N, C-alpha and C positions, 0 to 999 in steps of 0.2 A: 336666573339663571339659564344662562343659557344652554341650548338643545345640544345633546351630546351627539347624540344618532341622524341620521338624516331621517326624513320621513318612511321613504323607501326604505328602511330597512325591517320596519314593521311587514312589509307584506313579502320583503326577501323572506321572515323568520316564519309565518303561516306558510308561504309553500317549499321552505325546508319542512319545518313538521309533516304537513302531509304528505311531501315528497318521500322523505323516509320511511313516511307508515304506508305508502304505496311497493316502496321497495323490499319490506319487509315481507308482505303481502304475495309480492310476486315469488320470493327467493322460499318461501315458504311452500306456495304453489309448484313451483320447480322442484323440489327438492320429493313433493306429493309425487308427482308427475314421474320423477327419477325411479322414485322406489316401487311404482306400478310398471314399469318400462320392461320389454325383455331384458335390457343389460344387465336390471337388478337379479330379477326374477329366473333368467336362464331362460326363459319358455321359450319355445320353436327356436331350439339349439339341437342340433343333435349331435349324438355324442358316439365318439368313436370308441370302438370296441377292440378286444382281440382276436375274436373272431369277427367278421361282419353278417350277423344272422341278421336274415329278414324275415320279420313276421310277416312282411305283404305275401310273402312267398310262401312260408308254411301254414298260414292260417287260409288267407285267401284263395289261393292258388292252388294249398295241398289241403286243404279244409279240414287241417288239423285242429282241434277243438283246446281254447287256453288251458284249461285243468287238465291237460296230457302233463304240459307243465309245471305249470301252475298248479300245483297237486293239492294244495293245503288255505287253496283262495276261500272257499267254501266252510271250514273248521277253525281255522286260527286267526291270530292278527296280522300275520302275513303271509303275502299271497306266495309265498316258498322261491327258492333260485332252482332250476331243475335240475339234476346231477348230470355228472357227465355220464354216467350210464346209460340217461334216458336220449342223449343225444344218439349216443353209440348205438341202438335198438334198432337205428335206420344206417346210419354212417358206417358201421362195419358192413356193410353192403354198396352202399349205398353211396357214391363219390368216394369211396375209401381209399384213395389213393393224392385226393385233390390237396395239395400243397397251401391251399385258405385253412383248411382244418387240419392241420399239424399239430396247432395247440390245442384242439381237441385233443387230439389220439393222443398228446402228452401228456395231458392232465389225465388221461384213462389208464396209461401205463403206466403213471408214477404215481397216482392216487393224490393228487395235489390240485385244488379244487382253478379252475380257469378264474382270474380276477377281474370280473365284471366291472363297469364303470355303472354305479349307479344312478339311475335319470330322477326319476322323483324320489327327493332326497329331502324328508320334514327333517326341521329340528330335531334334536335328541328330549327338549321339552314337550312335545307332541304325540298325543297318544292316535292313533288311526289303526281301526280293525278291518281290514277287508270282511270277515265272515257275517257280522254285525252290517254292512252296507250293500254286501251281495243278498243276504234273506232278508231285509226290508226295499230289497226291490229297486238299490240303486246299480245302473250298470256299468259296466267297465268303460265303453266311450265317455261316459260321461264326468268321469275323472281323467283318464288316461286319451282321454280323442279318439279319432281312428288307427288307432294302432296296426292295424288290419289292411291299411291302405301307406305302410312306414315299412322303408326298409332299413332305416335304422332309427331308432326310435327316440323321440323326440318328446319334450314335456311341453303340453299344448296349454293348459291356465295355469294361472299366475302359482297356484296353489299357495298363495297369503291369507292369512285369517280374516280378512274381509272375505274372498272366495267363496269359504267352506262355511262363513254362516249365513250366506246367501242361500244357500241350498238349506242349512240345518233351520233359517226363519221360513223357507217356501219351499217347505220340501213335494207338494207336488207338483211345480214343472217339472220337476225332474225323475221322477219314480215311475217304475214302469213295470210290467206281469213281471214274476219273478223268473219264469221259464224263456225271457229275456234278455234278462240281464246279461248274459255270454254272447248276444246277438249285434255286434256291432250297428249295422245295418238298420237298426230297428229304426221306425218312427210313425207318429201316429198326427194326426192330425183333431182329435180331440182330446188333448194331454190335458187341459184345465178337469175337465170333466172326472176322467179315467184319474187322474192325479190326485184329486180329490177322494173318491173312492177308495181307489189301493191306500192314503194314508189313514182313511179307516180301518180296512180291510185287515193291513199289515200291522194294524198299532200303531204306529209311527209319530213319533211326541216333539217333535222339531226342537228341539232341547237347545239352547243356547247358551248354558252357564260355562263356568270355565270349567271345572270337575269332569265333563264331560272329555275333554282333551288335556285337560293340564294333571296330571295325576301326579 
């Protein structure tokens, strides 16, 4: 029986099969890279707000503590969005006629909340409790970045599950003394030894089972 296909067809078939495998692997790698990129996670994107509130000005320059506005961060799952009256405590007297602050004055007069744009927006199926993280010595900057240096707030980490798991599986690399939780600039050269001691002292379990975040 005469040969139907030329001998070179065998080589072409092998190259096609291996080429297809490499192509599929490359596409999977590309999809994973896109999924981790700022394009997908929206990390580093400064959000425009109804009022251009500068955390840098209020915290670094004026020295206002995080808890003055985020009053429930130590006791509740939510850090809390400050009511307009918190703003008016100062701005009824300071920059009281500024056009920039008109949405604040209008909110105070009408008792209608300002519609702030959420920056760190976790999916609805994810449970996150601010109070337990603060109690266990996880600093604000660990999740929110150096907010004290931001004019418009932006998301710094990816906020993806693998980022959360990295901390839960290795809490010693991130934990700090409780009295430094709200100190954005806190840093130590001996994180390894300090972290290991605090993990034991604070009773940190480093749980990574599904029910911790998905309830």
